[in-house]
TORKOL-4160 file (C-alpha; in steps of 0.2 Angstrom, whole numbers, padded with zeros to 4 digits, m for minus):
405
<pt num="1" X="0025" Y="m0012" Z="m0058"/>
<pt num="2" X="0007" Y="m0015" Z="m0060"/>
<pt num="3" X="m0007" Y="m0022" Z="m0073"/>
<pt num="4" X="m0017" Y="m0006" Z="m0071"/>
<pt num="5" X="m0019" Y="0013" Z="m0078"/>
<pt num="6" X="m0004" Y="0019" Z="m0071"/>
<pt num="7" X="0005" Y="0011" Z="m0055"/>
<pt num="8" X="0013" Y="0027" Z="m0049"/>
<pt num="9" X="m0003" Y="0035" Z="m0047"/>
<pt num="10" X="m0011" Y="0020" Z="m0040"/>
<pt num="11" X="0000" Y="0016" Z="m0027"/>
<pt num="12" X="0003" Y="0033" Z="m0021"/>
<pt num="13" X="m0013" Y="0039" Z="m0020"/>
<pt num="14" X="m0018" Y="0023" Z="m0011"/>
<pt num="15" X="m0033" Y="0019" Z="m0022"/>
<pt num="16" X="m0035" Y="0007" Z="m0038"/>
<pt num="17" X="m0035" Y="0009" Z="m0055"/>
<pt num="18" X="m0028" Y="0025" Z="m0055"/>
<pt num="19" X="m0037" Y="0032" Z="m0043"/>
<pt num="20" X="m0030" Y="0051" Z="m0041"/>
<pt num="21" X="m0032" Y="0050" Z="m0059"/>
<pt num="22" X="m0013" Y="0055" Z="m0062"/>
<pt num="23" X="m0003" Y="0047" Z="m0077"/>
<pt num="24" X="m0015" Y="0046" Z="m0092"/>
<pt num="25" X="m0006" Y="0062" Z="m0099"/>
<pt num="26" X="m0002" Y="0080" Z="m0096"/>
<pt num="27" X="m0016" Y="0085" Z="m0108"/>
<pt num="28" X="m0030" Y="0076" Z="m0103"/>
<pt num="29" X="m0045" Y="0089" Z="m0096"/>
<pt num="30" X="m0051" Y="0075" Z="m0085"/>
<pt num="31" X="m0037" Y="0073" Z="m0074"/>
<pt num="32" X="m0033" Y="0089" Z="m0073"/>
<pt num="33" X="m0052" Y="0095" Z="m0067"/>
<pt num="34" X="m0049" Y="0080" Z="m0053"/>
<pt num="35" X="m0029" Y="0084" Z="m0049"/>
<pt num="36" X="m0035" Y="0103" Z="m0047"/>
<pt num="37" X="m0052" Y="0096" Z="m0037"/>
<pt num="38" X="m0041" Y="0089" Z="m0023"/>
<pt num="39" X="m0030" Y="0101" Z="m0023"/>
<pt num="40" X="m0039" Y="0116" Z="m0018"/>
<pt num="41" X="m0049" Y="0106" Z="m0007"/>
<pt num="42" X="m0050" Y="0115" Z="0010"/>
<pt num="43" X="m0054" Y="0098" Z="0017"/>
<pt num="44" X="m0049" Y="0081" Z="0012"/>
<pt num="45" X="m0048" Y="0065" Z="0024"/>
<pt num="46" X="m0030" Y="0064" Z="0015"/>
<pt num="47" X="m0016" Y="0075" Z="0005"/>
<pt num="48" X="m0008" Y="0064" Z="m0006"/>
<pt num="49" X="0012" Y="0067" Z="m0010"/>
<pt num="50" X="0006" Y="0068" Z="m0028"/>
<pt num="51" X="m0007" Y="0079" Z="m0025"/>
<pt num="52" X="0006" Y="0091" Z="m0024"/>
<pt num="53" X="0016" Y="0100" Z="m0040"/>
<pt num="54" X="0034" Y="0095" Z="m0044"/>
<pt num="55" X="0040" Y="0113" Z="m0036"/>
<pt num="56" X="0030" Y="0109" Z="m0021"/>
<pt num="57" X="0038" Y="0091" Z="m0019"/>
<pt num="58" X="0057" Y="0098" Z="m0023"/>
<pt num="59" X="0053" Y="0113" Z="m0010"/>
<pt num="60" X="0047" Y="0098" Z="0004"/>
<pt num="61" X="0062" Y="0088" Z="m0001"/>
<pt num="62" X="0073" Y="0103" Z="0001"/>
<pt num="63" X="0065" Y="0108" Z="0017"/>
<pt num="64" X="0065" Y="0092" Z="0027"/>
<pt num="65" X="0083" Y="0084" Z="0020"/>
<pt num="66" X="0094" Y="0093" Z="0033"/>
<pt num="67" X="0083" Y="0085" Z="0049"/>
<pt num="68" X="0087" Y="0066" Z="0045"/>
<pt num="69" X="0105" Y="0068" Z="0036"/>
<pt num="70" X="0122" Y="0079" Z="0034"/>
<pt num="71" X="0121" Y="0087" Z="0018"/>
<pt num="72" X="0141" Y="0091" Z="0018"/>
<pt num="73" X="0143" Y="0073" Z="0015"/>
<pt num="74" X="0144" Y="0069" Z="m0004"/>
<pt num="75" X="0131" Y="0061" Z="m0014"/>
<pt num="76" X="0126" Y="0042" Z="m0014"/>
<pt num="77" X="0137" Y="0032" Z="m0026"/>
<pt num="78" X="0132" Y="0014" Z="m0030"/>
<pt num="79" X="0122" Y="0013" Z="m0013"/>
<pt num="80" X="0134" Y="0021" Z="m0002"/>
<pt num="81" X="0133" Y="0039" Z="0007"/>
<pt num="82" X="0112" Y="0044" Z="0012"/>
<pt num="83" X="0106" Y="0025" Z="0001"/>
<pt num="84" X="0117" Y="0016" Z="0015"/>
<pt num="85" X="0110" Y="0025" Z="0032"/>
<pt num="86" X="0091" Y="0022" Z="0023"/>
<pt num="87" X="0096" Y="0005" Z="0024"/>
<pt num="88" X="0104" Y="0005" Z="0041"/>
<pt num="89" X="0087" Y="0012" Z="0047"/>
<pt num="90" X="0075" Y="0000" Z="0041"/>
<pt num="91" X="0085" Y="m0015" Z="0049"/>
<pt num="92" X="0084" Y="m0007" Z="0065"/>
<pt num="93" X="0066" Y="m0003" Z="0061"/>
<pt num="94" X="0063" Y="m0020" Z="0058"/>
<pt num="95" X="0075" Y="m0030" Z="0070"/>
<pt num="96" X="0083" Y="m0037" Z="0054"/>
<pt num="97" X="0101" Y="m0041" Z="0053"/>
<pt num="98" X="0101" Y="m0034" Z="0038"/>
<pt num="99" X="0091" Y="m0023" Z="0023"/>
<pt num="100" X="0095" Y="m0018" Z="0004"/>
<pt num="101" X="0085" Y="m0002" Z="m0006"/>
<pt num="102" X="0078" Y="m0008" Z="m0021"/>
<pt num="103" X="0073" Y="0005" Z="m0033"/>
<pt num="104" X="0054" Y="m0003" Z="m0036"/>
<pt num="105" X="0043" Y="m0015" Z="m0023"/>
<pt num="106" X="0043" Y="m0028" Z="m0039"/>
<pt num="107" X="0063" Y="m0030" Z="m0038"/>
<pt num="108" X="0065" Y="m0031" Z="m0022"/>
<pt num="109" X="0051" Y="m0046" Z="m0021"/>
<pt num="110" X="0057" Y="m0055" Z="m0037"/>
<pt num="111" X="0074" Y="m0053" Z="m0031"/>
<pt num="112" X="0068" Y="m0061" Z="m0014"/>
<pt num="113" X="0057" Y="m0076" Z="m0020"/>
<pt num="114" X="0071" Y="m0080" Z="m0031"/>
<pt num="115" X="0083" Y="m0083" Z="m0020"/>
<pt num="116" X="0072" Y="m0092" Z="m0008"/>
<pt num="117" X="0069" Y="m0103" Z="m0023"/>
<pt num="118" X="0087" Y="m0107" Z="m0026"/>
<pt num="119" X="0088" Y="m0112" Z="m0008"/>
<pt num="120" X="0075" Y="m0120" Z="m0005"/>
<pt num="121" X="0077" Y="m0132" Z="m0019"/>
<pt num="122" X="0057" Y="m0128" Z="m0025"/>
<pt num="123" X="0050" Y="m0111" Z="m0038"/>
<pt num="124" X="0033" Y="m0114" Z="m0032"/>
<pt num="125" X="0027" Y="m0099" Z="m0021"/>
<pt num="126" X="0011" Y="m0100" Z="m0012"/>
<pt num="127" X="0001" Y="m0084" Z="m0012"/>
<pt num="128" X="m0016" Y="m0078" Z="m0013"/>
<pt num="129" X="m0023" Y="m0075" Z="m0030"/>
<pt num="130" X="m0027" Y="m0056" Z="m0024"/>
<pt num="131" X="m0009" Y="m0053" Z="m0019"/>
<pt num="132" X="0000" Y="m0040" Z="m0028"/>
<pt num="133" X="0011" Y="m0051" Z="m0040"/>
<pt num="134" X="m0003" Y="m0060" Z="m0047"/>
<pt num="135" X="m0013" Y="m0042" Z="m0050"/>
<pt num="136" X="m0004" Y="m0031" Z="m0054"/>
<pt num="137" X="0014" Y="m0038" Z="m0060"/>
<pt num="138" X="0011" Y="m0043" Z="m0079"/>
<pt num="139" X="0015" Y="m0062" Z="m0073"/>
<pt num="140" X="0033" Y="m0055" Z="m0069"/>
<pt num="141" X="0036" Y="m0069" Z="m0056"/>
<pt num="142" X="0035" Y="m0083" Z="m0070"/>
<pt num="143" X="0038" Y="m0075" Z="m0085"/>
<pt num="144" X="0056" Y="m0066" Z="m0077"/>
<pt num="145" X="0060" Y="m0077" Z="m0063"/>
<pt num="146" X="0054" Y="m0092" Z="m0068"/>
<pt num="147" X="0045" Y="m0097" Z="m0051"/>
<pt num="148" X="0027" Y="m0105" Z="m0053"/>
<pt num="149" X="0012" Y="m0097" Z="m0041"/>
<pt num="150" X="m0001" Y="m0108" Z="m0031"/>
<pt num="151" X="m0016" Y="m0103" Z="m0020"/>
<pt num="152" X="m0022" Y="m0110" Z="m0004"/>
<pt num="153" X="m0036" Y="m0101" Z="m0002"/>
<pt num="154" X="m0045" Y="m0091" Z="m0014"/>
<pt num="155" X="m0059" Y="m0084" Z="0000"/>
<pt num="156" X="m0055" Y="m0064" Z="0000"/>
<pt num="157" X="m0043" Y="m0064" Z="0016"/>
<pt num="158" X="m0026" Y="m0074" Z="0019"/>
<pt num="159" X="m0025" Y="m0091" Z="0020"/>
<pt num="160" X="m0028" Y="m0101" Z="0036"/>
<pt num="161" X="m0017" Y="m0112" Z="0044"/>
<pt num="162" X="m0028" Y="m0126" Z="0041"/>
<pt num="163" X="m0028" Y="m0122" Z="0021"/>
<pt num="164" X="m0010" Y="m0120" Z="0022"/>
<pt num="165" X="m0006" Y="m0138" Z="0031"/>
<pt num="166" X="m0017" Y="m0148" Z="0019"/>
<pt num="167" X="m0015" Y="m0139" Z="0004"/>
<pt num="168" X="m0009" Y="m0154" Z="m0007"/>
<pt num="169" X="0004" Y="m0146" Z="m0017"/>
<pt num="170" X="0023" Y="m0142" Z="m0013"/>
<pt num="171" X="0031" Y="m0127" Z="m0010"/>
<pt num="172" X="0046" Y="m0118" Z="m0006"/>
<pt num="173" X="0039" Y="m0101" Z="0000"/>
<pt num="174" X="0023" Y="m0095" Z="0007"/>
<pt num="175" X="0020" Y="m0074" Z="0002"/>
<pt num="176" X="0009" Y="m0067" Z="0015"/>
<pt num="177" X="0003" Y="m0047" Z="0009"/>
<pt num="178" X="0000" Y="m0037" Z="0024"/>
<pt num="179" X="m0013" Y="m0032" Z="0024"/>
<pt num="180" X="m0020" Y="m0041" Z="0008"/>
<pt num="181" X="m0025" Y="m0024" Z="m0001"/>
<pt num="182" X="m0037" Y="m0030" Z="m0016"/>
<pt num="183" X="m0046" Y="m0037" Z="m0003"/>
<pt num="184" X="m0049" Y="m0021" Z="0007"/>
<pt num="185" X="m0034" Y="m0018" Z="0017"/>
<pt num="186" X="m0038" Y="m0036" Z="0027"/>
<pt num="187" X="m0027" Y="m0043" Z="0039"/>
<pt num="188" X="m0027" Y="m0059" Z="0051"/>
<pt num="189" X="m0026" Y="m0058" Z="0070"/>
<pt num="190" X="m0011" Y="m0060" Z="0076"/>
<pt num="191" X="m0016" Y="m0078" Z="0083"/>
<pt num="192" X="m0020" Y="m0081" Z="0067"/>
<pt num="193" X="m0003" Y="m0075" Z="0057"/>
<pt num="194" X="0010" Y="m0086" Z="0071"/>
<pt num="195" X="m0002" Y="m0102" Z="0068"/>
<pt num="196" X="m0003" Y="m0098" Z="0048"/>
<pt num="197" X="0018" Y="m0096" Z="0049"/>
<pt num="198" X="0019" Y="m0110" Z="0060"/>
<pt num="199" X="0008" Y="m0122" Z="0046"/>
<pt num="200" X="0021" Y="m0115" Z="0033"/>
<pt num="201" X="0036" Y="m0120" Z="0045"/>
<pt num="202" X="0029" Y="m0138" Z="0048"/>
<pt num="203" X="0029" Y="m0140" Z="0028"/>
<pt num="204" X="0049" Y="m0135" Z="0027"/>
<pt num="205" X="0043" Y="m0120" Z="0018"/>
<pt num="206" X="0050" Y="m0100" Z="0022"/>
<pt num="207" X="0038" Y="m0085" Z="0025"/>
<pt num="208" X="0041" Y="m0068" Z="0014"/>
<pt num="209" X="0031" Y="m0055" Z="0019"/>
<pt num="210" X="0024" Y="m0041" Z="0007"/>
<pt num="211" X="0025" Y="m0031" Z="0018"/>
<pt num="212" X="0021" Y="m0014" Z="0007"/>
<pt num="213" X="0010" Y="m0006" Z="0021"/>
<pt num="214" X="0017" Y="m0017" Z="0035"/>
<pt num="215" X="0020" Y="0000" Z="0043"/>
<pt num="216" X="0002" Y="0001" Z="0048"/>
<pt num="217" X="m0002" Y="m0017" Z="0053"/>
<pt num="218" X="0007" Y="m0014" Z="0072"/>
<pt num="219" X="m0009" Y="m0008" Z="0078"/>
<pt num="220" X="m0022" Y="m0023" Z="0074"/>
<pt num="221" X="m0007" Y="m0034" Z="0079"/>
<pt num="222" X="m0004" Y="m0026" Z="0095"/>
<pt num="223" X="0015" Y="m0029" Z="0091"/>
<pt num="224" X="0030" Y="m0018" Z="0087"/>
<pt num="225" X="0039" Y="m0017" Z="0069"/>
<pt num="226" X="0051" Y="m0031" Z="0075"/>
<pt num="227" X="0042" Y="m0043" Z="0081"/>
<pt num="228" X="0029" Y="m0045" Z="0066"/>
<pt num="229" X="0046" Y="m0045" Z="0056"/>
<pt num="230" X="0053" Y="m0059" Z="0066"/>
<pt num="231" X="0039" Y="m0070" Z="0059"/>
<pt num="232" X="0046" Y="m0071" Z="0043"/>
<pt num="233" X="0062" Y="m0074" Z="0034"/>
<pt num="234" X="0062" Y="m0059" Z="0023"/>
<pt num="235" X="0051" Y="m0043" Z="0023"/>
<pt num="236" X="0048" Y="m0032" Z="0008"/>
<pt num="237" X="0044" Y="m0013" Z="0014"/>
<pt num="238" X="0040" Y="0002" Z="0004"/>
<pt num="239" X="0044" Y="0021" Z="0005"/>
<pt num="240" X="0030" Y="0029" Z="m0004"/>
<pt num="241" X="0015" Y="0021" Z="0001"/>
<pt num="242" X="0010" Y="0023" Z="0017"/>
<pt num="243" X="0028" Y="0036" Z="0023"/>
<pt num="244" X="0024" Y="0047" Z="0008"/>
<pt num="245" X="0041" Y="0045" Z="m0002"/>
<pt num="246" X="0047" Y="0049" Z="m0020"/>
<pt num="247" X="0048" Y="0031" Z="m0024"/>
<pt num="248" X="0058" Y="0014" Z="m0017"/>
<pt num="249" X="0058" Y="m0001" Z="m0006"/>
<pt num="250" X="0067" Y="m0014" Z="0007"/>
<pt num="251" X="0071" Y="m0030" Z="0006"/>
<pt num="252" X="0077" Y="m0034" Z="0025"/>
<pt num="253" X="0080" Y="m0050" Z="0030"/>
<pt num="254" X="0098" Y="m0060" Z="0037"/>
<pt num="255" X="0114" Y="m0054" Z="0031"/>
<pt num="256" X="0117" Y="m0069" Z="0019"/>
<pt num="257" X="0100" Y="m0064" Z="0012"/>
<pt num="258" X="0104" Y="m0048" Z="0008"/>
<pt num="259" X="0120" Y="m0052" Z="0001"/>
<pt num="260" X="0112" Y="m0064" Z="m0011"/>
<pt num="261" X="0099" Y="m0049" Z="m0014"/>
<pt num="262" X="0113" Y="m0036" Z="m0018"/>
<pt num="263" X="0119" Y="m0050" Z="m0031"/>
<pt num="264" X="0104" Y="m0052" Z="m0040"/>
<pt num="265" X="0101" Y="m0031" Z="m0038"/>
<pt num="266" X="0113" Y="m0026" Z="m0050"/>
<pt num="267" X="0108" Y="m0041" Z="m0062"/>
<pt num="268" X="0089" Y="m0036" Z="m0062"/>
<pt num="269" X="0098" Y="m0017" Z="m0066"/>
<pt num="270" X="0093" Y="m0011" Z="m0047"/>
<pt num="271" X="0110" Y="m0004" Z="m0045"/>
<pt num="272" X="0107" Y="0014" Z="m0050"/>
<pt num="273" X="0123" Y="0027" Z="m0051"/>
<pt num="274" X="0113" Y="0040" Z="m0038"/>
<pt num="275" X="0096" Y="0037" Z="m0028"/>
<pt num="276" X="0099" Y="0052" Z="m0017"/>
<pt num="277" X="0082" Y="0060" Z="m0020"/>
<pt num="278" X="0070" Y="0043" Z="m0015"/>
<pt num="279" X="0083" Y="0039" Z="m0001"/>
<pt num="280" X="0082" Y="0057" Z="0007"/>
<pt num="281" X="0062" Y="0058" Z="0005"/>
<pt num="282" X="0062" Y="0040" Z="0013"/>
<pt num="283" X="0068" Y="0047" Z="0028"/>
<pt num="284" X="0061" Y="0061" Z="0031"/>
<pt num="285" X="0045" Y="0051" Z="0029"/>
<pt num="286" X="0049" Y="0037" Z="0041"/>
<pt num="287" X="0050" Y="0052" Z="0053"/>
<pt num="288" X="0035" Y="0061" Z="0049"/>
<pt num="289" X="0024" Y="0047" Z="0049"/>
<pt num="290" X="0027" Y="0032" Z="0057"/>
<pt num="291" X="0024" Y="0041" Z="0073"/>
<pt num="292" X="0006" Y="0047" Z="0069"/>
<pt num="293" X="0003" Y="0031" Z="0061"/>
<pt num="294" X="m0007" Y="0022" Z="0076"/>
<pt num="295" X="m0019" Y="0038" Z="0077"/>
<pt num="296" X="m0025" Y="0035" Z="0060"/>
<pt num="297" X="m0028" Y="0020" Z="0062"/>
<pt num="298" X="m0039" Y="0024" Z="0076"/>
<pt num="299" X="m0047" Y="0038" Z="0068"/>
<pt num="300" X="m0050" Y="0026" Z="0051"/>
<pt num="301" X="m0064" Y="0017" Z="0063"/>
<pt num="302" X="m0073" Y="0034" Z="0067"/>
<pt num="303" X="m0074" Y="0037" Z="0049"/>
<pt num="304" X="m0080" Y="0020" Z="0041"/>
<pt num="305" X="m0091" Y="0024" Z="0056"/>
<pt num="306" X="m0097" Y="0037" Z="0050"/>
<pt num="307" X="m0101" Y="0034" Z="0032"/>
<pt num="308" X="m0110" Y="0020" Z="0039"/>
<pt num="309" X="m0122" Y="0029" Z="0048"/>
<pt num="310" X="m0122" Y="0044" Z="0033"/>
<pt num="311" X="m0128" Y="0032" Z="0021"/>
<pt num="312" X="m0139" Y="0023" Z="0032"/>
<pt num="313" X="m0147" Y="0043" Z="0036"/>
<pt num="314" X="m0148" Y="0047" Z="0020"/>
<pt num="315" X="m0157" Y="0032" Z="0014"/>
<pt num="316" X="m0142" Y="0027" Z="0001"/>
<pt num="317" X="m0151" Y="0012" Z="0001"/>
<pt num="318" X="m0138" Y="m0004" Z="m0003"/>
<pt num="319" X="m0123" Y="0002" Z="0003"/>
<pt num="320" X="m0103" Y="m0008" Z="0009"/>
<pt num="321" X="m0092" Y="m0002" Z="0020"/>
<pt num="322" X="m0076" Y="m0016" Z="0021"/>
<pt num="323" X="m0070" Y="m0020" Z="0033"/>
<pt num="324" X="m0080" Y="m0011" Z="0048"/>
<pt num="325" X="m0071" Y="m0008" Z="0058"/>
<pt num="326" X="m0055" Y="m0006" Z="0046"/>
<pt num="327" X="m0039" Y="m0014" Z="0050"/>
<pt num="328" X="m0029" Y="0001" Z="0045"/>
<pt num="329" X="m0031" Y="0017" Z="0040"/>
<pt num="330" X="m0040" Y="0012" Z="0023"/>
<pt num="331" X="m0054" Y="0002" Z="0018"/>
<pt num="332" X="m0066" Y="0001" Z="0005"/>
<pt num="333" X="m0083" Y="0009" Z="0001"/>
<pt num="334" X="m0096" Y="0001" Z="m0012"/>
<pt num="335" X="m0109" Y="0006" Z="m0017"/>
<pt num="336" X="m0124" Y="0001" Z="m0035"/>
<pt num="337" X="m0118" Y="0015" Z="m0044"/>
<pt num="338" X="m0109" Y="0017" Z="m0061"/>
<pt num="339" X="m0091" Y="0022" Z="m0055"/>
<pt num="340" X="m0090" Y="0038" Z="m0068"/>
<pt num="341" X="m0108" Y="0044" Z="m0058"/>
<pt num="342" X="m0101" Y="0042" Z="m0043"/>
<pt num="343" X="m0081" Y="0049" Z="m0048"/>
<pt num="344" X="m0092" Y="0065" Z="m0056"/>
<pt num="345" X="m0100" Y="0068" Z="m0040"/>
<pt num="346" X="m0084" Y="0065" Z="m0027"/>
<pt num="347" X="m0078" Y="0079" Z="m0039"/>
<pt num="348" X="m0092" Y="0092" Z="m0040"/>
<pt num="349" X="m0091" Y="0090" Z="m0022"/>
<pt num="350" X="m0075" Y="0096" Z="m0019"/>
<pt num="351" X="m0077" Y="0109" Z="m0034"/>
<pt num="352" X="m0093" Y="0117" Z="m0026"/>
<pt num="353" X="m0091" Y="0114" Z="m0007"/>
<pt num="354" X="m0073" Y="0113" Z="m0004"/>
<pt num="355" X="m0076" Y="0095" Z="0005"/>
<pt num="356" X="m0068" Y="0081" Z="m0004"/>
<pt num="357" X="m0074" Y="0066" Z="0004"/>
<pt num="358" X="m0069" Y="0054" Z="m0008"/>
<pt num="359" X="m0059" Y="0050" Z="m0024"/>
<pt num="360" X="m0060" Y="0040" Z="m0039"/>
<pt num="361" X="m0071" Y="0026" Z="m0040"/>
<pt num="362" X="m0069" Y="0010" Z="m0051"/>
<pt num="363" X="m0079" Y="m0004" Z="m0058"/>
<pt num="364" X="m0080" Y="m0019" Z="m0046"/>
<pt num="365" X="m0074" Y="m0034" Z="m0052"/>
<pt num="366" X="m0083" Y="m0046" Z="m0040"/>
<pt num="367" X="m0100" Y="m0041" Z="m0031"/>
<pt num="368" X="m0116" Y="m0037" Z="m0040"/>
<pt num="369" X="m0116" Y="m0029" Z="m0057"/>
<pt num="370" X="m0118" Y="m0011" Z="m0056"/>
<pt num="371" X="m0107" Y="m0010" Z="m0041"/>
<pt num="372" X="m0092" Y="0001" Z="m0039"/>
<pt num="373" X="m0078" Y="0004" Z="m0025"/>
<pt num="374" X="m0066" Y="0017" Z="m0020"/>
<pt num="375" X="m0054" Y="0017" Z="m0006"/>
<pt num="376" X="m0051" Y="0028" Z="0008"/>
<pt num="377" X="m0038" Y="0032" Z="0015"/>
<pt num="378" X="m0039" Y="0042" Z="0033"/>
<pt num="379" X="m0019" Y="0052" Z="0036"/>
<pt num="380" X="m0015" Y="0067" Z="0043"/>
<pt num="381" X="m0026" Y="0081" Z="0036"/>
<pt num="382" X="m0043" Y="0067" Z="0042"/>
<pt num="383" X="m0039" Y="0069" Z="0059"/>
<pt num="384" X="m0047" Y="0084" Z="0061"/>
<pt num="385" X="m0064" Y="0079" Z="0054"/>
<pt num="386" X="m0079" Y="0071" Z="0067"/>
<pt num="387" X="m0090" Y="0058" Z="0066"/>
<pt num="388" X="m0102" Y="0075" Z="0062"/>
<pt num="389" X="m0093" Y="0080" Z="0049"/>
<pt num="390" X="m0091" Y="0063" Z="0039"/>
<pt num="391" X="m0111" Y="0061" Z="0040"/>
<pt num="392" X="m0113" Y="0078" Z="0034"/>
<pt num="393" X="m0101" Y="0074" Z="0018"/>
<pt num="394" X="m0110" Y="0059" Z="0016"/>
<pt num="395" X="m0124" Y="0068" Z="0012"/>
<pt num="396" X="m0118" Y="0081" Z="0002"/>
<pt num="397" X="m0111" Y="0068" Z="m0011"/>
<pt num="398" X="m0125" Y="0058" Z="m0010"/>
<pt num="399" X="m0136" Y="0073" Z="m0017"/>
<pt num="400" X="m0126" Y="0075" Z="m0032"/>
<pt num="401" X="m0126" Y="0057" Z="m0035"/>
<pt num="402" X="m0144" Y="0055" Z="m0035"/>
<pt num="403" X="m0146" Y="0073" Z="m0042"/>
<pt num="404" X="m0133" Y="0074" Z="m0057"/>
<pt num="405" X="m0131" Y="0091" Z="m0069"/>
């Protein structure tokens, strides 16, 4: 799904370039060292599902399954049973006529955009150059689906209404990634989003939301999920990012669109015989995580502010917490050191103090040479951190950066 080290680890851990260090081979000692450090840390800002062993994940799925569906029913076959239950749940949450389960988000969006190209008669898709299809899907939109992408803006934010209205090329679909992850999980305001959608409508374009992380957008927009989804003609959501499912995604929209999407899903190889583990984990995750997301977003602001205070108090020099305040429960931190130096300091801090402040760091593709960034996620484990805890952890982290072994 992604042209970086390992997509599963990248997305499931909320990091970039295989942030948790998974997927690089079971015999990789550095990967195992990082995994052990994150697993054994007494305090961490977010415990990811992929931190758990296979046995732990199976036990969790077994323990939660009976809370979301009847276990005496037959297992699903080609999308019925619990998979159909999940589709109905998603359509209800988003307020759409229908929804279809897909094994991957890449396939869901390929199908959505292909359907819209056929319906509009225009294969051009307007999207941001940092959007997921451009950054992490190896050119799939063009090589697999015959679509063409255009970029209304290259600024590290979603396009404005004026940029959409004044763009010199025609396009059939406007795709908006909410939030724009590779720019720092950034979102527009609700008013800006409404204006961008209206500008696309003026051009007779349809609007598709890449809502892999749509679940956590409600806090910034001050709107419920149905009102957000109603702005678009179709919406994709993920089950293994924010809600911590095993895998899978859903495409939601009108009944006629979803009927067509099911046909293309089959043609793309997505009509799997059985998918109940993924469907069950998605239902469990929706129940468990959706009610807590607002608290995660609120506390991410506390953590981000405390990180900035901690870097300043420790005399870190140049740093950046972006965006400040965060728009969701995820954000970036930038520092002027090599990525391997910062990752080693992160691992050592977890090993030596039992506190994991950061995970893996990565060379910054933009910005001054020699800078690196990491992505911070605040979820349930992070709610117990006070601002003082964060500031103290920053000091311990920087000691290991400036005084390596």
